[in-house]
C-alpha positions in Angstrom: -52.0 -11.0 -34.8 -52.3 -7.3 -34.0 -53.3 -8.0 -30.4 -50.6 -10.5 -29.8 -48.5 -9.2 -26.9 -45.0 -10.4 -25.9 -46.6 -12.3 -23.0 -49.1 -14.0 -25.4 -46.2 -14.8 -27.7 -44.4 -16.6 -25.0 -47.5 -18.5 -24.0 -47.9 -19.5 -27.7 -44.2 -20.7 -27.7 -44.7 -22.8 -24.6 -48.0 -24.3 -25.9 -46.5 -25.2 -29.3 -43.4 -26.8 -27.6 -45.6 -29.0 -25.5 -48.3 -29.8 -28.1 -45.8 -30.9 -30.7 -43.8 -33.1 -28.3 -46.6 -34.8 -26.4 -47.4 -37.4 -29.0 -43.8 -38.7 -28.9 -43.5 -38.4 -25.1 -46.7 -40.4 -24.5 -46.1 -42.9 -27.3 -45.8 -46.6 -26.2 -42.6 -46.6 -28.3 -40.9 -44.0 -26.1 -37.8 -45.5 -24.6 -34.9 -43.7 -22.9 -31.6 -44.3 -24.7 -28.6 -45.6 -22.6 -27.1 -42.1 -22.1 -30.4 -40.7 -21.0 -30.6 -43.6 -18.5 -27.2 -42.6 -17.1 -28.3 -39.0 -16.5 -31.6 -40.2 -15.1 -29.8 -42.4 -12.6 -27.4 -39.6 -11.7 -30.4 -37.4 -10.9 -31.9 -40.3 -8.9 -28.8 -40.6 -6.7 -28.8 -36.8 -6.2 -32.6 -37.0 -5.3 -31.9 -39.7 -2.8 -28.9 -37.8 -1.3 -26.4 -40.6 -2.2 -24.1 -38.4 -4.2 -23.8 -35.1 -6.1 -22.5 -35.9 -9.6 -21.5 -32.9 -11.7 -20.3 -34.6 -14.9 -21.6 -37.6 -16.9 -20.5 -40.8 -15.2 -17.3 -42.3 -16.3 -15.8 -39.3 -18.1 -14.2 -35.9 -17.6 -16.6 -33.9 -19.8 -20.3 -33.4 -20.2 -21.4 -31.1 -17.4 -24.8 -32.6 -16.3 -25.6 -30.9 -13.1 -28.2 -28.5 -14.6 -30.1 -31.4 -16.3 -30.1 -33.3 -13.1 -31.4 -30.4 -11.1 -34.3 -30.0 -13.6 -35.2 -33.7 -13.2 -35.4 -33.6 -9.4 -38.8 -31.8 -9.0 -40.3 -34.0 -11.7 -39.1 -37.1 -9.7 -40.8 -35.6 -6.7 -44.1 -35.2 -8.6 -44.0 -38.3 -10.9 -41.6 -40.7 -9.3 -38.5 -42.1 -11.0 -40.0 -42.6 -14.4 -39.0 -42.0 -18.1 -41.9 -39.5 -18.5 -40.4 -37.4 -15.6 -37.1 -37.3 -17.3 -38.6 -36.3 -20.6 -40.8 -33.6 -19.0 -37.8 -32.1 -17.2 -35.8 -31.9 -20.4 -38.7 -30.4 -22.3 -38.9 -27.7 -19.6 -35.2 -26.9 -20.0 -35.7 -26.7 -23.8 -38.6 -24.4 -23.5 -36.6 -22.0 -21.3 -33.9 -22.0 -24.0 -36.5 -21.3 -26.7 -38.0 -18.4 -24.8 -34.6 -16.8 -24.4 -33.8 -17.4 -28.1 -37.1 -15.5 -28.9 -36.2 -12.7 -26.5 -32.7 -12.4 -28.1 -34.2 -12.2 -31.6 -36.6 -9.5 -30.3 -33.6 -7.4 -29.2 -32.0 -7.4 -32.6 -35.2 -7.1 -34.6 -35.6 -4.0 -36.7 -38.2 -5.4 -39.2 -41.8 -6.4 -38.7 -42.4 -6.9 -35.0 -43.7 -10.4 -35.5 -40.6 -11.7 -37.2 -38.9 -13.0 -34.0 -42.0 -15.0 -33.1 -42.2 -16.5 -36.6 -38.5 -17.4 -36.5 -38.9 -19.0 -33.1 -41.9 -21.0 -34.2 -39.8 -22.3 -37.1 -37.1 -23.4 -34.6 -39.7 -25.2 -32.5 -41.1 -27.1 -35.5 -37.9 -28.1 -37.2 -37.6 -31.9 -37.0 -33.9 -31.7 -36.1 -35.0 -30.9 -32.5 -37.9 -33.3 -32.2 -36.0 -35.9 -30.2 -33.2 -33.7 -28.8 -35.7 -31.2 -27.2 -36.4 -34.0 -24.6 -33.1 -35.8 -24.3 -31.1 -35.9 -21.1 -27.7 -36.4 -22.8 -25.2 -34.8 -20.5 -24.9 -31.2 -21.6 -26.6 -30.8 -25.0 -29.7 -29.0 -23.7 -27.7 -27.2 -21.0 -25.4 -25.7 -23.7 -28.4 -24.7 -25.9 -30.3 -23.0 -23.1 -27.3 -21.2 -21.6 -26.3 -20.1 -25.1 -29.7 -18.6 -25.6 -29.5 -16.8 -22.2 -26.0 -15.5 -23.0 -27.2 -14.3 -26.4 -30.1 -12.4 -24.8 -27.8 -10.8 -22.3 -25.3 -9.7 -25.0 -28.1 -8.3 -27.3 -29.9 -6.8 -24.3 -26.6 -5.1 -23.3 -26.8 -6.5 -19.8 -23.1 -7.2 -20.0 -22.2 -3.5 -20.0 -21.1 -3.6 -16.3 -18.2 -5.4 -14.8 -20.5 -7.8 -12.9 -22.5 -8.4 -16.1 -19.3 -9.5 -18.0 -18.2 -11.7 -15.0 -21.6 -13.5 -15.3 -21.1 -13.8 -19.1 -17.7 -15.4 -18.5 -19.2 -17.9 -16.1 -21.9 -18.8 -18.6 -19.4 -19.2 -21.4 -17.2 -21.5 -19.3 -20.2 -23.7 -18.3 -21.3 -23.8 -22.0 -17.8 -25.1 -22.8 -17.9 -27.8 -20.1 -21.4 -28.8 -21.1 -21.0 -29.2 -24.9 -18.2 -27.6 -26.8 -20.3 -27.3 -30.0 -21.9 -24.1 -28.8 -18.7 -22.6 -27.4 -16.9 -21.2 -30.5 -19.9 -19.2 -31.7 -20.7 -17.9 -28.2 -17.1 -16.9 -27.7 -17.1 -14.9 -31.0 -20.3 -13.1 -30.0 -18.7 -12.2 -26.6 -15.5 -10.9 -28.3 -17.6 -8.9 -30.8 -19.4 -7.0 -28.1 -16.3 -6.6 -26.0 -14.3 -5.1 -28.9 -17.2 -2.7 -29.6 -17.2 -1.5 -26.0 -13.4 -1.1 -25.7 -13.6 -1.3 -22.0 -10.5 -2.9 -20.4 -12.2 -3.4 -17.0 -15.1 -5.3 -18.4 -12.8 -7.4 -20.7 -10.6 -8.2 -17.7 -13.5 -9.3 -15.6 -14.9 -11.5 -18.4 -11.5 -13.2 -19.1 -10.8 -13.8 -15.4 -14.2 -15.2 -14.7 -14.0 -17.6 -17.7 -10.5 -18.6 -16.7 -11.2 -19.2 -13.0 -14.3 -21.4 -13.8 -12.3 -23.3 -16.4 -9.4 -23.9 -14.0 -11.8 -25.0 -11.3 -13.5 -27.4 -13.6 -10.2 -28.7 -14.8 -8.9 -29.6 -11.4 -12.2 -31.1 -10.4 -12.5 -33.3 -13.5 -9.0 -34.7 -12.9 -10.5 -36.5 -9.8 -13.1 -38.3 -12.1 -12.7 -41.6 -13.9 -12.2 -41.1 -17.7 -12.7 -44.4 -19.5 -14.3 -42.7 -22.4 -12.1 -40.3 -24.5 -13.8 -40.0 -27.9 -11.8 -38.9 -30.9 -14.6 -36.6 -32.0 -12.4 -34.3 -34.1 -9.3 -34.9 -36.1 -7.7 -33.8 -39.3 -9.4 -35.9 -42.0 -7.1 -38.0 -44.2 -9.6 -37.6 -47.0 -10.5 -33.9 -47.0 -12.4 -34.1 -50.3 -14.5 -37.0 -49.2 -15.3 -35.4 -45.9 -16.3 -32.1 -47.6 -18.6 -34.0 -50.1 -20.5 -35.6 -47.2 -21.4 -32.2 -45.7 -24.8 -31.8 -47.5 -25.8 -35.3 -46.6 -24.8 -34.7 -43.0 -26.8 -31.5 -42.8 -29.9 -33.2 -44.4 -29.9 -36.1 -42.0 -29.3 -33.7 -39.0 -32.3 -31.6 -40.0 -34.8 -34.4 -40.5 -33.7 -35.8 -37.0 -34.4 -39.5 -37.7 -31.2 -41.0 -36.6 -29.6 -42.7 -33.6 -25.9 -42.2 -33.3 -24.7 -43.2 -36.8 -27.8 -45.1 -37.9 -30.4 -43.5 -40.1 -34.0 -44.4 -39.4 -37.0 -44.3 -41.7 -37.9 -40.7 -42.8 -41.4 -39.7 -43.8 -42.1 -37.6 -46.8 -42.8 -34.4 -44.8 -39.8 -34.9 -42.7 -37.6 -35.3 -45.8 -39.3 -32.3 -47.5 -38.8 -30.1 -44.4 -35.1 -31.0 -44.2 -34.5 -30.4 -47.9 -36.3 -27.1 -47.7 -34.1 -25.9 -44.8 -31.0 -27.0 -46.6 -32.0 -24.8 -49.6 -33.0 -21.9 -47.3 -29.7 -22.1 -45.4 -27.8 -21.9 -48.7 -29.8 -18.9 -49.8 -29.4 -17.1 -46.5 -25.6 -17.7 -46.5 -25.2 -16.3 -50.0 -27.4 -13.2 -49.3 -25.7 -12.6 -45.9 -22.1 -12.7 -47.3 -23.3 -10.2 -50.0 -25.1 -7.9 -47.6 -22.7 -8.4 -44.7 -20.0 -6.2 -46.2 -21.5 -3.3 -44.4 -22.8 -5.1 -41.4 -20.1 -6.8 -39.2 -22.6 -8.6 -36.9 -24.4 -10.1 -39.9 -21.2 -11.2 -41.5 -19.9 -12.7 -38.2 -23.1 -14.6 -37.7 -23.1 -16.0 -41.2 -19.5 -17.2 -40.7 -20.6 -18.9 -37.5 -23.5 -20.6 -39.4 -21.1 -21.8 -42.1 -18.6 -23.0 -39.4 -21.4 -24.9 -37.6 -22.2 -26.8 -40.8 -18.5 -27.5 -41.6 -18.0 -29.1 -38.2 -19.3 -32.2 -39.9 -16.1 -32.4 -41.9 -13.9 -33.1 -38.8 -15.3 -36.2 -37.1 -14.1 -39.6 -38.4 -17.7 -40.7 -38.3 -20.9 -38.9 -39.3 -22.1 -37.4 -36.0 -25.4 -35.8 -37.1 -26.1 -34.5 -33.6 -23.0 -32.3 -33.9 -25.0 -30.1 -36.3 -27.7 -29.2 -33.7 -26.4 -25.6 -33.3 -27.0 -24.9 -37.1 -30.7 -24.0 -36.7 -30.0 -21.5 -34.0 -27.3 -19.7 -36.0 -29.5 -19.9 -39.1 -32.4 -18.1 -37.4 -30.1 -15.4 -35.9 -28.5 -14.8 -39.4 -32.0 -14.7 -41.0 -33.2 -12.2 -38.4 -30.2 -9.9 -39.1 -30.8 -10.4 -42.8 -34.5 -9.6 -42.6 -33.5 -6.4 -40.9 -31.8 -5.3 -44.1 -34.3 -6.5 -46.7 -37.9 -5.8 -47.3 -40.3 -8.6 -46.2 -42.5 -9.8 -48.9 -45.6 -12.0 -48.9 -43.6 -15.0 -50.1 -41.8 -14.9 -46.7 -45.0 -15.6 -44.9 -46.0 -18.2 -47.4 -42.8 -20.1 -47.1 -42.6 -19.9 -43.3 -46.3 -21.0 -43.1 -45.6 -24.1 -45.2 -42.5 -25.0 -43.2 -44.4 -24.6 -39.9 -47.3 -26.9 -41.0 -44.9 -29.4 -42.4 -42.8 -29.2 -39.3 -45.7 -29.7 -36.9 -46.9 -32.8 -38.7 -43.3 -34.1 -38.9 -42.9 -33.7 -35.1 -46.2 -35.6 -34.4 -44.9 -38.4 -36.6 -42.0 -38.9 -34.2 -44.5 -40.8 -32.0 -43.5 -43.8 -34.2 -39.7 -43.2 -33.8 -37.8 -46.1 -32.4 -34.1 -47.0 -32.4 -34.2 -50.4 -30.7 -35.9 -53.8 -30.7 -36.1 -53.4 -26.9 -39.2 -51.8 -25.4 -40.1 -50.6 -21.9 -42.5 -53.5 -21.7 -39.9 -56.1 -22.5 -37.5 -54.6 -20.0 -40.2 -54.8 -17.3 -40.9 -58.4 -18.2 -37.2 -59.3 -17.9 -36.8 -57.5 -14.6 -39.9 -59.2 -13.2 -38.5 -62.6 -14.1 -35.1 -61.8 -12.5 -36.7 -60.6 -9.3 -39.0 -63.6 -9.1 -35.8 -65.8 -9.2 -34.1 -63.6 -6.6 -31.5 -62.4 -9.2 -30.4 -58.8 -8.4 -27.0 -58.8 -10.0 -26.5 -59.2 -13.8 -24.0 -58.9 -16.6 -24.8 -57.7 -20.1 -22.8 -57.9 -23.3 -24.9 -55.0 -24.8 -23.9 -51.5 -23.6 -27.3 -50.0 -24.4 -29.2 -52.7 -22.6 -27.0 -52.4 -19.5 -28.1 -48.9 -18.7 -31.7 -49.3 -19.7 -31.9 -52.3 -17.4 -30.4 -50.3 -14.5 -32.9 -47.5 -14.9 -36.0 -49.4 -15.8 -35.4 -51.8 -12.9 -35.1 -48.7 -10.7 -31.8 -50.3 -9.5 -33.7 -53.2 -7.9 -31.7 -55.2 -10.4 -28.3 -53.8 -11.4 -26.2 -54.6 -14.4 -22.6 -54.1 -15.5 -20.8 -54.0 -18.9 -18.0 -56.2 -20.1 -14.9 -53.9 -19.4 -14.4 -53.6 -15.7 -15.2 -50.2 -14.0 -16.5 -48.3 -17.0 -19.3 -45.8 -16.4 -20.0 -46.5 -12.7 -17.6 -48.6 -10.6 -19.9 -49.3 -7.6 -22.2 -51.4 -9.9 -19.2 -53.5 -11.0 -17.9 -54.0 -7.4 -21.3 -55.1 -6.1 -22.0 -57.5 -9.0 -18.6 -59.1 -9.0 -18.8 -59.6 -5.3 -22.2 -61.3 -5.7 -20.7 -63.6 -8.4 -17.7 -64.5 -6.2 -19.9 -65.2 -3.2 -22.2 -67.6 -5.1 -25.3 -65.4 -5.2 -27.7 -65.9 -8.2 -26.6 -63.9 -11.2 -27.6 -63.8 -14.8 -26.3 -62.7 -18.2 -28.8 -60.5 -20.0 -28.5 -59.6 -23.7 -30.2 -59.2 -27.0 -31.1 -62.1 -29.2 -29.1 -60.9 -32.2 -26.0 -60.8 -30.0 -26.4 -64.4 -28.8 -23.4 -66.5 -29.6 -25.1 -69.9 -29.8 -24.1 -71.0 -26.4 -26.7 -73.3 -24.9 -24.9 -74.4 -21.8 -27.3 -73.0 -19.3 -30.4 -72.4 -21.5 -31.9 -69.0 -22.2 -35.3 -67.4 -21.6 -36.6 -64.8 -24.0 -38.6 -61.7 -23.3 -39.3 -60.5 -26.8 -35.7 -59.7 -28.0 -34.1 -59.9 -24.5 -32.6 -63.1 -23.4 -31.6 -64.1 -19.8 -29.1 -66.9 -19.0 -28.9 -67.7 -15.3 -25.8 -68.4 -13.2 -23.1 -68.3 -15.9 -19.7 -69.3 -14.5 -17.1 -66.6 -14.2 -14.8 -68.4 -16.5 -17.4 -68.6 -19.2 -18.4 -65.0 -18.9 -14.8 -64.1 -19.3 -13.8 -66.5 -22.1 -16.9 -66.5 -24.3 -18.4 -63.0 -23.6 -15.4 -60.9 -22.9 -16.0 -59.7 -19.3 -13.0 -58.5 -17.4 -12.4 -58.4 -13.7 -10.1 -56.6 -11.3 
């Protein structure tokens, strides 16, 4: 490793990011989830010049523009495909990882290879196996911009008025993209502002953040807002929510979940998650002990602890809300390693974790969250088009958006409540139903209510029921109309 230059380190980082994700990306089980399909369609509309959506369809949060812009060149090269979406998001993730590495280099006072080792740990942690390639309306944007902001702060690029104005803009976009990263980034900004005691820079930072926030606020008021999640609230059972924290951290770190549902975890994925849980606890204890004389270490350790305790607040167990934990953990560990002597056991532990992590990531080629497959979707779409059916209804939210994307909008689908994510689909589909054009109800077999009025055709687990009357769609399946 003596000849490993910074440029070679970055090439190694890029290579490892790609190599560990390719098996899952190219797996026949790879399927965009419904939220990914929404972002993919938003990018498609931008690519076609139809519209310029800034926020996730149907809501007033989730700044998605950067993810859409990253998808555009891949659509141009690969067409409107799932692999193009995944490739774009992996590229955005790689940029974030590179800036995380560069930020760690700026604060490193230990062995010169420590930042690279820590970055490789981040790349191979199973928590980011799926999320490193997900277009989910702000998660990857917030991670990448946070890494860039950290690098700027640690690199002291914010020491000019214009530098702090840019920092304020970045912080505001992070907030609008995914609020999970915002508190920590705000504390880092305040830490460096207080150290510099420069009123002009602080004013520029505050004004830039406020102006961007206000601009976003007025813009989002023009958007539909059917989805207002109660992500955080004061728990009625504080003791119970605190007791679930270790479990939430473990499940977040092994990465085998979809929303609230835990999937099958391999031995190595479980081992890696448990190992990181233990290491995080050790690092927190050592950091609070050593941080008495190091304000930045103490502050970062507090951020790490806060990022974990976020899991106390949601009514449900949102494992994805703990995604920032690994970033804060590695920054804390870097600052801690600056103060303690590195021993051979450090390299042994990190080596074991990297090997276990790499194998764990490759195992995600078997990850699946749905009985639906890309092949079954294509079969259903082919059947619909053969029967000149281009307008459909679905009583399954996931299937609705997967059908819209995988049909490339040659067949469009709407959910049960009127006007949810994207009103134009609802307007076109309802108009087709009212004018007597062929329509169909598309759903999953385990959601089928036993109605056999019109018959059903199955494509694996997807069923199609043609030309359902409006009254039956409304009465038996819960569709609403304007």
